[in-house]
C-alpha positions as CSV (number, residue, x, y, z in Angstrom):
1,M,33.2,-92.6,-92.8
2,A,30.9,-90.0,-94.3
3,N,27.8,-91.9,-93.0
4,L,29.5,-92.2,-89.5
5,E,30.1,-88.4,-89.4
6,K,26.5,-87.8,-90.6
7,S,25.2,-90.1,-87.8
8,K,27.2,-88.2,-85.2
9,D,25.9,-84.9,-86.4
10,E,22.3,-86.1,-86.3
11,N,22.8,-87.5,-82.7
12,Q,24.3,-84.1,-81.6
13,I,21.3,-82.3,-83.1
14,K,18.9,-84.6,-81.3
15,L,20.7,-84.3,-78.0
16,K,20.7,-80.5,-78.3
17,Q,17.0,-80.6,-79.0
18,R,16.3,-82.8,-76.0
19,E,18.3,-80.3,-73.8
20,H,16.2,-77.3,-75.0
21,V,12.7,-78.7,-75.5
22,V,10.2,-78.4,-72.6
23,T,7.3,-80.8,-73.0
24,E,4.0,-80.6,-71.2
25,E,5.3,-83.5,-69.0
26,I,8.2,-81.3,-67.8
27,L,6.0,-78.3,-67.3
28,S,3.8,-80.5,-65.2
29,T,6.6,-81.0,-62.8
30,I,6.4,-77.3,-62.0
31,D,2.6,-77.3,-61.5
32,H,0.1,-79.7,-62.9
33,N,-3.0,-78.6,-61.1
34,N,-3.2,-74.8,-61.4
35,K,-3.5,-72.7,-64.6
36,T,-3.7,-68.9,-64.7
37,N,-4.0,-66.2,-67.4
38,D,-2.0,-63.7,-69.2
39,D,-2.8,-60.6,-67.3
40,Y,-3.9,-60.9,-63.7
41,K,-6.0,-57.8,-63.4
42,T,-7.9,-58.4,-66.7
43,D,-8.1,-62.1,-66.9
44,I,-9.0,-63.1,-63.4
45,N,-11.9,-60.7,-63.5
46,H,-12.9,-61.3,-67.1
47,N,-11.5,-64.4,-68.8
48,S,-9.9,-66.6,-66.2
49,T,-10.5,-70.2,-65.2
50,N,-12.9,-70.9,-62.4
51,D,-10.0,-72.2,-60.3
52,M,-8.2,-68.9,-60.3
53,K,-11.4,-67.0,-59.6
54,I,-12.0,-69.2,-56.6
55,K,-8.4,-69.2,-55.4
56,Y,-7.3,-65.5,-55.6
57,E,-8.8,-62.1,-55.3
58,Q,-6.7,-59.3,-56.8
59,I,-6.2,-56.3,-54.6
60,A,-3.5,-54.1,-56.0
61,L,-0.5,-53.7,-58.3
62,I,2.7,-53.8,-56.3
63,G,5.2,-53.1,-59.0
64,S,6.6,-54.0,-62.4
65,G,9.9,-54.3,-64.1
66,A,11.8,-55.9,-67.0
67,Y,11.5,-59.3,-65.4
68,G,7.9,-59.4,-64.2
69,T,4.9,-57.7,-62.7
70,V,3.9,-58.3,-59.1
71,Y,0.4,-58.1,-57.7
72,K,-1.0,-58.2,-54.2
73,A,-3.9,-60.7,-53.9
74,A,-5.9,-62.5,-51.3
75,D,-5.8,-66.3,-51.1
76,R,-9.4,-67.3,-50.7
77,Q,-8.6,-70.8,-49.8
78,N,-6.3,-69.8,-46.9
79,E,-8.5,-67.4,-44.9
80,G,-7.8,-64.5,-47.2
81,R,-4.1,-64.3,-46.4
82,F,-2.2,-61.9,-48.6
83,V,0.1,-63.3,-51.3
84,A,2.3,-61.7,-54.0
85,L,1.7,-62.9,-57.5
86,K,4.7,-62.4,-59.9
87,K,3.8,-62.8,-63.5
88,I,6.8,-63.6,-65.8
89,R,6.8,-64.1,-69.6
90,I,9.2,-66.8,-70.8
91,P,10.3,-66.8,-74.4
92,T,10.3,-69.9,-76.5
93,T,12.6,-70.9,-79.4
94,E,11.9,-72.8,-82.6
95,I,12.7,-76.0,-80.8
96,G,11.0,-75.2,-77.5
97,V,11.6,-73.6,-74.2
98,P,15.2,-73.9,-72.8
99,V,15.1,-76.5,-70.2
100,S,17.6,-74.5,-68.1
101,I,14.7,-72.1,-67.3
102,V,12.6,-74.8,-65.9
103,R,15.5,-76.2,-64.0
104,E,16.2,-72.8,-62.4
105,I,12.6,-72.3,-61.4
106,S,12.5,-75.9,-60.1
107,V,15.6,-75.3,-58.0
108,L,14.1,-72.2,-56.5
109,K,11.0,-74.2,-55.6
110,Q,13.1,-77.0,-54.1
111,L,14.9,-74.5,-51.9
112,Q,11.6,-73.8,-50.3
113,S,11.6,-77.3,-48.7
114,F,14.3,-76.0,-46.4
115,D,11.8,-73.3,-45.2
116,H,14.8,-70.9,-44.7
117,P,13.8,-67.9,-42.5
118,N,15.7,-65.4,-44.6
119,V,14.3,-66.3,-48.1
120,V,10.8,-65.4,-49.2
121,K,8.6,-68.4,-49.4
122,L,7.5,-69.6,-52.8
123,L,4.0,-71.0,-52.2
124,D,2.9,-72.0,-55.7
125,I,3.8,-71.9,-59.4
126,C,0.9,-71.6,-61.9
127,H,1.3,-72.2,-65.6
128,G,-0.3,-69.4,-67.6
129,N,-1.3,-68.9,-71.2
130,N,0.7,-69.8,-74.2
131,F,1.3,-67.1,-76.9
132,E,2.2,-69.0,-80.0
133,L,2.5,-65.9,-82.3
134,E,4.8,-64.1,-79.8
135,K,6.6,-67.3,-78.9
136,Q,6.0,-66.8,-75.2
137,F,4.2,-68.4,-72.3
138,T,3.5,-67.1,-68.8
139,L,4.2,-68.4,-65.4
140,F,2.7,-67.0,-62.1
141,L,5.0,-67.4,-59.1
142,V,3.0,-67.1,-55.9
143,F,5.0,-65.9,-52.9
144,E,4.2,-65.0,-49.3
145,H,3.3,-61.3,-49.1
146,I,5.4,-58.9,-47.0
147,E,4.4,-55.3,-46.7
148,Q,7.8,-53.4,-46.9
149,D,11.2,-53.7,-48.5
150,L,14.5,-52.4,-47.1
151,S,14.2,-49.2,-49.3
152,S,10.9,-48.1,-47.8
153,Y,12.0,-49.3,-44.4
154,L,15.0,-46.9,-44.5
155,Q,12.9,-44.0,-45.9
156,R,10.5,-44.4,-42.9
157,C,13.3,-44.6,-40.4
158,P,13.3,-41.4,-38.3
159,A,16.5,-39.4,-37.7
160,P,19.2,-40.0,-36.8
161,G,18.8,-43.4,-38.5
162,L,19.1,-47.0,-37.5
163,G,20.9,-48.0,-34.3
164,L,24.2,-49.8,-34.6
165,D,22.7,-53.0,-33.1
166,K,19.8,-52.9,-35.6
167,I,22.3,-52.5,-38.5
168,K,24.2,-55.5,-37.3
169,D,21.0,-57.6,-36.9
170,L,19.9,-56.7,-40.4
171,M,23.3,-57.4,-42.0
172,F,23.5,-60.8,-40.2
173,Q,20.1,-61.8,-41.5
174,I,21.0,-60.7,-45.1
175,M,24.3,-62.6,-45.0
176,T,22.5,-65.6,-43.6
177,G,20.2,-65.7,-46.5
178,V,23.0,-65.1,-49.0
179,D,25.0,-67.9,-47.5
180,F,22.1,-70.2,-47.8
181,L,21.8,-69.4,-51.6
182,H,25.5,-69.7,-52.2
183,S,25.7,-73.0,-50.4
184,N,23.1,-74.2,-52.9
185,R,25.1,-72.8,-55.8
186,I,22.6,-70.0,-56.4
187,V,23.7,-66.5,-57.4
188,H,21.0,-64.0,-56.7
189,R,22.6,-61.3,-59.0
190,D,20.2,-58.5,-58.0
191,I,20.6,-57.9,-54.3
192,K,19.4,-54.4,-53.6
193,P,17.2,-52.7,-50.9
194,A,14.1,-53.2,-53.1
195,N,14.7,-56.9,-53.2
196,I,15.2,-57.3,-49.4
197,L,11.9,-57.6,-47.6
198,I,11.3,-56.9,-43.9
199,T,8.4,-58.2,-41.9
200,N,6.8,-56.1,-39.2
201,R,8.7,-58.2,-36.7
202,G,12.0,-57.3,-38.3
203,Q,12.6,-60.6,-40.1
204,V,14.6,-60.2,-43.3
205,K,13.6,-62.1,-46.5
206,L,15.6,-62.1,-49.7
207,A,13.2,-61.8,-52.6
208,D,12.9,-61.4,-56.4
209,F,14.8,-64.3,-57.9
210,G,14.1,-63.2,-61.5
211,L,17.9,-62.9,-62.2
212,A,19.0,-65.8,-60.0
213,R,21.1,-68.5,-61.7
214,I,22.7,-71.8,-60.8
215,Y,26.4,-71.0,-60.6
216,I,29.2,-73.0,-62.2
217,Q,32.8,-72.1,-61.4
218,A,34.3,-69.6,-63.9
219,Q,31.1,-69.5,-65.9
220,R,30.6,-66.5,-68.1
221,L,27.2,-65.2,-67.3
222,T,25.3,-62.3,-68.8
223,A,26.5,-58.8,-67.9
224,V,23.0,-57.4,-67.7
225,V,22.5,-58.1,-64.1
226,V,22.3,-56.3,-60.8
227,T,20.9,-52.8,-60.5
228,L,23.7,-50.4,-61.5
229,W,24.4,-48.9,-58.1
230,Y,25.0,-52.3,-56.5
231,R,26.8,-53.9,-59.4
232,A,30.3,-55.3,-58.8
233,P,33.3,-54.2,-60.8
234,E,33.7,-57.5,-62.5
235,V,30.1,-57.2,-63.9
236,L,30.7,-53.7,-65.0
237,L,33.8,-54.8,-66.8
238,T,31.9,-57.7,-68.4
239,T,34.3,-60.3,-67.1
240,T,33.8,-63.7,-65.6
241,Y,32.0,-63.6,-62.3
242,G,30.2,-65.7,-59.7
243,T,28.9,-65.6,-56.1
244,P,31.2,-62.7,-55.0
245,V,28.9,-60.3,-57.0
246,D,26.3,-60.8,-54.3
247,I,28.9,-60.0,-51.6
248,W,29.7,-56.7,-53.3
249,S,26.0,-55.8,-53.3
250,C,25.8,-56.6,-49.6
251,G,28.8,-54.3,-48.9
252,C,27.0,-51.5,-50.7
253,I,23.9,-52.1,-48.6
254,F,26.0,-52.3,-45.4
255,A,27.1,-48.7,-46.0
256,E,23.5,-47.7,-47.0
257,L,22.1,-49.0,-43.7
258,Y,24.4,-46.6,-41.9
259,N,24.2,-43.6,-44.2
260,R,20.6,-44.1,-45.5
261,K,21.7,-43.3,-49.0
262,P,23.3,-45.4,-51.7
263,L,27.1,-45.6,-51.7
264,F,27.8,-45.5,-55.4
265,C,25.3,-43.5,-57.5
266,G,26.6,-43.8,-61.1
267,Q,24.7,-42.7,-64.1
268,S,26.2,-45.2,-66.5
269,E,28.5,-48.3,-66.3
270,T,31.6,-46.2,-66.8
271,D,30.5,-43.5,-64.3
272,Q,29.7,-46.3,-61.8
273,L,33.2,-47.6,-62.1
274,C,34.7,-44.1,-61.7
275,K,32.6,-43.6,-58.5
276,I,33.8,-47.0,-57.2
277,F,37.5,-46.3,-57.9
278,D,37.1,-42.8,-56.4
279,I,36.6,-44.6,-53.1
280,I,38.6,-47.8,-53.2
281,G,41.3,-46.5,-55.5
282,S,42.6,-47.7,-58.9
283,P,43.2,-51.5,-59.0
284,D,46.7,-52.9,-59.1
285,P,47.6,-53.7,-62.7
286,S,48.2,-57.4,-61.8
287,E,44.6,-57.7,-60.7
288,W,43.0,-56.1,-63.8
289,P,41.1,-58.9,-65.6
290,N,42.6,-60.0,-68.9
291,D,39.1,-60.4,-70.5
292,S,37.9,-56.9,-69.6
293,V,36.5,-54.8,-72.5
294,L,38.0,-51.7,-70.9
295,P,41.7,-50.9,-70.4
296,L,43.0,-50.1,-66.9
297,S,44.4,-46.8,-68.3
298,N,40.9,-45.4,-68.2
299,F,40.9,-45.8,-64.4
300,S,44.5,-45.5,-63.4
301,N,44.6,-42.2,-61.5
302,F,42.3,-42.8,-58.6
303,K,43.6,-42.6,-55.0
304,R,42.2,-44.8,-52.3
305,R,40.1,-43.1,-49.6
306,N,40.0,-44.0,-46.0
307,L,37.0,-46.4,-45.9
308,D,36.8,-45.9,-42.1
309,N,35.2,-42.5,-42.8
310,I,32.3,-44.0,-44.6
311,M,30.9,-45.6,-41.4
312,K,32.7,-43.7,-38.6
313,D,30.6,-44.8,-35.7
314,V,30.5,-48.5,-36.6
315,C,32.9,-50.6,-34.5
316,S,36.3,-51.5,-35.9
317,D,35.1,-55.1,-36.6
318,G,32.2,-53.7,-38.7
319,R,34.5,-51.4,-40.7
320,N,36.9,-54.3,-41.3
321,L,34.0,-56.5,-42.6
322,F,32.9,-53.7,-44.9
323,K,36.4,-53.3,-46.4
324,E,36.5,-57.1,-47.1
325,M,33.2,-56.9,-48.9
326,L,34.4,-54.2,-51.2
327,I,37.6,-55.7,-52.5
328,F,38.1,-55.2,-56.2
329,N,39.6,-58.7,-56.8
330,H,36.5,-60.9,-56.4
331,S,38.7,-63.9,-55.6
332,K,39.9,-62.1,-52.5
333,R,36.5,-60.8,-51.5
334,I,35.1,-62.3,-48.3
335,G,32.6,-65.1,-48.8
336,A,29.2,-65.3,-47.2
337,C,30.1,-68.1,-44.8
338,Q,33.3,-66.3,-43.8
339,A,31.3,-63.1,-43.2
340,L,29.0,-64.8,-40.8
341,N,32.0,-66.1,-38.9
342,H,33.5,-62.6,-38.8
343,D,34.1,-61.1,-35.4
344,Y,31.6,-58.4,-36.2
345,F,28.8,-61.0,-35.7
346,K,30.3,-62.9,-32.8
347,D,27.5,-61.8,-30.4
348,L,24.8,-62.9,-32.8
349,R,26.1,-66.4,-33.6
350,L,24.7,-69.4,-31.7
351,P,27.2,-71.0,-29.4
352,K,28.7,-74.2,-30.7
């Protein structure tokens, strides 16, 4: 019996190792032809492979954050078209790289086969250097380059702001992209104006999938997601969450398209919750999550405001959709597919 238990334990250890180890063969499924370097600006010009020197010409730094650094570059092999190179560092463990990371990147790459008009195109994935001492390796994600995001688009918009038809068109495209992700069980988890790109022709593209994850029903995911001002209550309360967190973010953006300023500008998680409840009111005790780390008593004295006043000039259908996006109980929040079928978008839907 003892030998049997020992054998079971050994098999479980081996199985766990197989689930976490990423071999060179698995990495080759991401990209087996292209290799890049640790730092784009330094290495392409100083210590890069000949392939990268031939393929890309660095132009400028676009931006950097906790989950990667993005550079603008010219693709020499495609008539100098601009591309966006996102460098990410992926940590390894003692038994290898979690295969879940590779699966997530692979899924994002597979989504590109649909060539969805409202999702930024992933053109290539390049395996960068390994850093054994730091237990990290780098990947370069090569995306189509789009000049502006929704944040800069709104800043450049002259007074009095976007027209109501333009707001509707932008929201329809955003929700179309979100519906595509959700239908493929992908939660973006960081929808905000800076991660929504707009072409010069007005086409919306969801971008920056650094926090995107494959969603499993009732899965507890990390709470460190979504920029604070667009973070759903269930995330702020560190409870179980799923695709509705993206809908909440879209509701915040809906109001921002109209007002040209963020709806909830909290300075901390608690302050963000207070600003949310100051508008939607304190939740019903029956809807307060049992697994919340904060008690309802901390937020029990807020009165609901008239949400119609947030977007006064938007039609009644638009205000109704806005309210359904900002429902505290995520199980009652409208879904992306339902939103696209809402009467607010009836003049934009293709006839059946």
